[in-house]
Steps between C-alpha positions, in 0.01 A plus 500: 500500500200416287292199594472194276143601425609844389770353276270236342173700479608866533248779527551813291654661806734208548624523139555871536704451817701206360603717209572808703708309756704284265514637144744743338320627193674639190539878548387488862444834669560405864285770662183446297535119492541469877203731546254377237633166374396377161181427302480116502361364169358146496331457161518625140274461197546684173573865588358467855656426840348412836661572833496283810177665616326421169501858362537517122733733311563570132870466450590770248868444576497151351686352796824680416465562126470123453160326528445538129253208444324566832493287811320173582553325163423134555677385185816687610486336845450162327796553272717583800373204700543258204860609445582484868377139509680403181832680565514749785864590448794435273806723490607666170871544582760430224348211301168431673160612367134419547195480280313823602810720502602389153151558364460835670837621375395414144163665550655823631746503210206473262330802661806721546605743228785458249771252578436499879488120497695411813354486851652471846239439769534674836296528818346836420562841351777604738707196424430538123639854508791395722592232244453732204741758650757225559451373142580843363848492658547134389411574135712813483794303645448230232512774239838609633382793712555390863466856630168570316297410805317821601123505512284803426156524651258787583398679812155392627561153362430177687680183384474271799619449857812283481817689588590549134156567359410747772835676439408535133153637581464838664145563611444770763458340840677172412842622601516493882811585703502168686575310173802526267479499122740438216602841365807433281413448137129589530374820349159667506330733254197722540160327493309556173197653673333757272276620781807617694687654205616865541217756468466630145699217342335298221486125535719469192767724644476308830561175314801652315647600835463152644673340206776762513545431869569130412750600234671739741531223762656272249748767394589570864538141619612346173317256275774248577376493864121479451367156417123528536195725531195376691155647463138415585295590188270677747653564843248320715532541879731797432190697401329342198724717286405486135803634300479763231425385142810342345710514820557125540582441135750789501666371821523157332661658194764664730571158645541351151757768402712441811486123536281524815261212563135599554321325786121544497359448848156365409426349838182708502428584137529150349227238474213731417520799728514736200310268265813320364700196593803730517478877483852590387454423135118505458439821692825688475691367194806388700675167447684434831795270540349369825147503645435431870156385598306334788167597659253444209699201383303287751249765602641471853375145561853379571837686488688503169716743312681485171790675328449480119796574284604497136658227294777754430593520868492116527736472200743750656510318833511148346779586251753354742356159597716485820309793660256454787210738581505469876165646598167346591276394783376182659151577376598606142262324265294358789262249332191605695561869429560435131185290478311798644667727241386273216140486629506881556596566136236250383224682698610840377494388139171310523316787670649781295627679810753712313222641283289554811785685669535731205126565466414537869832669563406782263164530676676505837737777394215713364276437798757603757629795292193695613638505854754766389215741565524425873702758695738243649584314179777646289515231238351163406748303292579148380448263210297182466417359835751697701398843622548741789369826634761753617392721782620858526436805715521743212387394155667794324846457656460119557628551853430191715369499853755456778600135539365487852145564378500145351200579288539199269488259794197682635333459158581130489366459855178677407464286185570178701220589742269512194627165364765609260877435522731755333871529557646813666851591380635838615251751354344241262215256509582213264284238330581195291194269508473151355462486121159345548355832627175620338378844419242468776781422744695802373196712578498365854868580548455853365196575709653377825834662435336834427300480825819422690692790344212737571482384860870556557492833318229621739709385802811680366310826448364478855853447623606824333672374183444715189423293191429571136 
């Protein structure tokens, strides 16, 4: 039992022990957590974090793809405080609304492409995807196709961690035997990863094969049983997978031909990550029926997600005025979260952060591309301010190291010791820094990451691993 002094004025060691003894973290690995606990962060400013001991780190992960405007913004804190004082909560069920949620819905509609003028607020990205998948079945039923409920996704995709959204996603390592997942009516296609295409195949032929795979699935299952297709424009935590040229648009065209709704999961890519408010149309030429977003919508200051959908879908659902759309959350349209969203958009516009993301993002991609000369790095890939290095044992065959080597975690640990946070995912080291990042800060990330990779490479060679 902790003393009152430890609870009220905890030391760094006290904080570490409180967390280790009482917290269940998302994606906890019990062995490592019980042994090493967690890094306790106590302060953030811009792209930088400080731990409980006062050590400073550059956060190249951007929180979790989300701290787009950077941390420590006084005007954001003030907007949140002002709204909490004025109206801390008001529900938005049925026929209730509040000032910030109404204004933010209109603002999002103004930024979204085409006729995506309708918004349902959620608590985050998982619940936005969950609601979107349910809306697909609802719309198809309204159109007279009650059996057209199947959802097509891709392997290596991540769409959230509710029961339904995690069932739709299929990222390696997320499916554990202790949990159960919805299997019926959910189908998965190959990931559009050009780096892992068959040896000797052109990228164009690879793209053709992916599109044909979708057509074959529809022919096998039946277009009358598939209601929606969900895709991240760039598969984020599934490997920063940038699809082949034209892939997304061609998949969208297949959807159009078969009456399949296209859900763009832009939880990561929206609000500036690729230099656009929304990437589907501006970066890939796809006009989705539904866009799911969260993360950069408030830059992580408070939780908020949104499902944005077209006027066409609204008209289909509202054709029968006796219908009810029975989905939503206590915190849908939370006034404090929506006030944060409005202020976040204001800051991004005023400071030109989308343009900065595009400009510095290009520099970031070029700066890190040179790491492909390192013996451990098979590929550096990404777009805008999302990027990863993929580690391999053999650069010619692209064979990875055995999973137990855990080289990406060793790289992230080495970088952390030098004041840089990168995210280890399988054989990748992933980065998605705030949109405020400068070229000088990119240089710092590149220099420290290269040192960390070289350090781990030397260790692996000494341990007997053959690299190159």
